[in-house]
N, C-alpha and C positions, 0 to 999 in steps of 0.2 A: 827281095827288095821291091821287085815290079809285082810281085803278087801283093804285097803289103801298099803297094800305091794303089793298086786297082780298088783294095778294100777301102782306102781312104778317100778314093775319089766318089764314093756313095754319101760320104757326110759332106755337110755345108759350112766347111771350115774356111776361115780367112787368110790368106796369103798363100805363097807357092811354098810346096814341099821341097826343103832343101836335102834334109838326112832322117832317115829313121833308125834309130839304135835301140838295142834292149836298155831296159830301165829297171833298177833295183834287183832284188832278189827273192821275190814272193813265190811260194811254193803252189799257189792256187793256180793263179792266172797267169797268161803270157804277157808281159809288159812292155810297151816301146815307147820311146819318145819322139815325138815329131818336131824336129826342128825347121821353122820357116824362113825363107830367104829376108823377108823384108822387115826392117827394125819396128816398123809400128804394128806388126802382125803378131798376134799371140802364139806361143808353141802349145802343142796338144798331148795326150796322153792316149795312145792306142792300145787296146786290150782284148785279148782273146777271153771271153767268159769261160769258164770250166763249166760245162752242163752236165758233167758227170757229178758235180758238187753242187752246182745251182740248177736242180732240175727243171724249174718252171722260170726259165729267162724272162719271159714276158713279165711275168708277176715281180720277179726281182727288180727288173727295171721301172716299174709302175711304181713300187714302193719306195724307190731311190727318188724318183721324180715327186712323189708326195712329201717325202721328207726335206729334200733341198728346196722344193718351192715353199714349203711353210717356214723353212728358216730364213730363206731370202726374204719374204714378206715380213717376217719378224723384225729383221735388220734394218728395212727400208722404213719401216714404223719408228724404230729407235733412232734414225738417222744416222747410222754407222757408217764408217767411212771404209773403205777398200773393202767392198763387199766380195768380190769376187776372189778375195784370198781367203774368205771365212767361210765360204760354202761352195761346193762342186757345181761347176756347169758343164752340163753333158750337152753333146750337139747332135742336132736332129739330121736323121739320114734320109735319104730319097724315099724311104718307105713312109716316112711321117713318124716314125718312132726313134728311140735313143739307141737303137742296135741294128744290126743287120746281120744274116744268116746268109754265108756265103755258099759256093756250088757243092764245097765237100762237107756241108751241114755244121759248119763252125759258126760260133756267135762273136760279134766283136761289137765294141762300145769306143767312143772318142770323149775325151773331158778336155777341159783347157787345163793347161799345165800352170801350176801354181810354184813360181820360181821362189828360189830362197828358202823353200819348206824341209824340214828333217823330218826324216822317217826313222821311227824306234822299232829296233829290230827286237830288242829285249825288253819286256814288260816290267815295268816296276813300280812301287807304289805310287811315286810321284806322278808318273806318266799316266798310271791309271785313274788318278785323280782328275788330271786336266782332260783325259778323254771323255770320263764320265761327266764332268762338268760339261763340257761342250754338246754332248748328246743330250743330257738333262734338259738342256735349254729349250730342245724340241720336245721331249719326251712328258715333261711335267707340265700340266696345265693348270689354269686357275679359274674356270668358268665352269665348275661343276654345281649340281644342284643343292648343296648345301651351304648355307651362308655361313656357318661358324668354320666350315673347313672346305673351301672351294676347289682345293688342289686334287688333280688325280692324274694317273699316268696312263698312257696310251701304249700298248703292247702289239708289236707288228710281226706278222711273219718272217722268218729268219731270212727266207730265200731258199732253204734246201732243207731236207728232212732229216739230217744228223744233228742239226742245231736248233736250240729252242730260245725264245725271248723270254724272259720270266724275271719275278720277283723272290726275295728270300727274308724271312722274318727270323732271326735268330732270337729275339727275345733280350731281356736284360741278361739274364744269366742261362741262355738256353731255355727251353720249353719243356715242362715236365709231362710226361703223359704215361697211361697205366695200359697193359695189355689187355685186350679185348673189351676195353672202356668205349662208349662212343662220344664222339667231340664235335661238336657242329661248327662248321665253318661257314662264314656269310659274308657276303659282299655286294655292292653295289656295282653293276656294270651294265655296258650296252655295247652292241655290236656297230661296227661302223659301217658294215652291209653284210647281209645274208646272214648266215650263223657262225659263231664263233665257239671253238672249244678251248678249253682250258683244264688242264690237268692240275690237279692241287695233291701234294703229297707231304707226309712228314718223313725226315730224312735223318740219319744219324751220321754224321761225317767223321765218326771215330771209328766205325765198323770196320772189321776187316772180311766181312761178308762180300759175295758177289755184286748184289745192290744195297746201295745207302737207303733207299727208300723202304719203310717199313708198314705204310698205308697210304693207299693212293685212290683218289676217287676222281669223276670227269665232271666238269660243269659245262653246260649247255648253255650259252648266252644266245637268245634266238629274237632279241627286241632292240632296236636302234633308240628306244627310249629309256631313260634310267629305270631301272627295277632292280630289287632286291632279291638274291639268289642264295640258297642255302644248298648245304649237303653235308653228309655224315662221315666221318673217317673212323677207321675202328683199327689201332694200332696192333700188330701181330708180335708186338714185344714190348719190354719195359725199359728202355732205354736211360742211364743216368746222363744228363748234359754234361757235356765235357767240363764248362764253366764251374759246374757243382763238384765234379768228381776231383777236379784240381782243389778244390778247398777242403776235401776230406782228406787229402795227404799231409804226411808230417806233423801229424798233431801230437802236441807234446802235454797239454794239460786240459782237462774236461771238467765240467761240472754240469749237472743237469738240473733242470727245475721242472717241478709236477705241476702240469697245467689243469689236471682235473680240481684242484684244489682253489684254483683261480678260476676257472671257467663260469662255472654256476650261471648267474644272471649277466655276465659281461659279453654282450653281442658283439662288441668290436674283436675280442679275442676270439670267439667263436666264429665269426666270418674269417678272420685270418687264419685260423687252423683248417677251415674249408678250403680256403685256396691253396693251402700247401698239399690237400690231400692227393690230388693227382700225382704229386712229386713223390711224397714219402708214406702214403695211406693213412690210417687214423693215427693221431697224435696224442700221446699221453704226456709224454716229457720232451722238453726242448734240450737239447745239448749244447753248450757254449763251451767252445775250445779257443785256448789261448795258445800261440803258437812261439 
């Protein structure tokens, strides 16, 4: 308790510390609730940051400050009420930062406690939706360089090397690719500062192999201005998308339609079959199945 009070004394909190007790059951950081004596003073959350997981604490806190500041500014512009309940508030330490390093080399931070909040221990689709919706309010922006589609997503460093921030495109029915063929990936991007590295992969989530990735390339974004970047992905195998595979199971009746007799000068059909080549190869017949 005395040691914790000494750590707390480095932060500019309001009120007198009446009690410090463990809070929650997190597995990464050690968390404590600071209860203040005064009725008009807020309570606080003290956390020891696990620097074995979050190896760059300064960058971690910098990213958190960027996120929370941006969300707070948006809420102010929207005229939102009860803002302190909708975004975290971290307390500055006497070092000028939102964390300190104690004599034992441990890192600590303090944020305002949000009363009557609920912590979800088990993640389910509903809680994931609301978490994504709240986080997406910050991540998705609409001042991009394209008039017809101004929205874009900001991807930030997660804070430690064993986790990544990213996006996944599953396609409508999976994305069909063919072994050893070259596939061009392009994206408009810019780096907020310095050089950003993005790893682009094709993955097979149904595989029992050690790794789901079967084609990977690194994209280096070196400009703070919008620019189009391209790279080539070359698959090491031809996986059948799971959604398509499900459709091929349990077939009871099939009929075939010979395309060669229909194609001839029909450019629309030719384009359609060309689009299907990565998944099915050259198509001479289409099989219709009734289950």
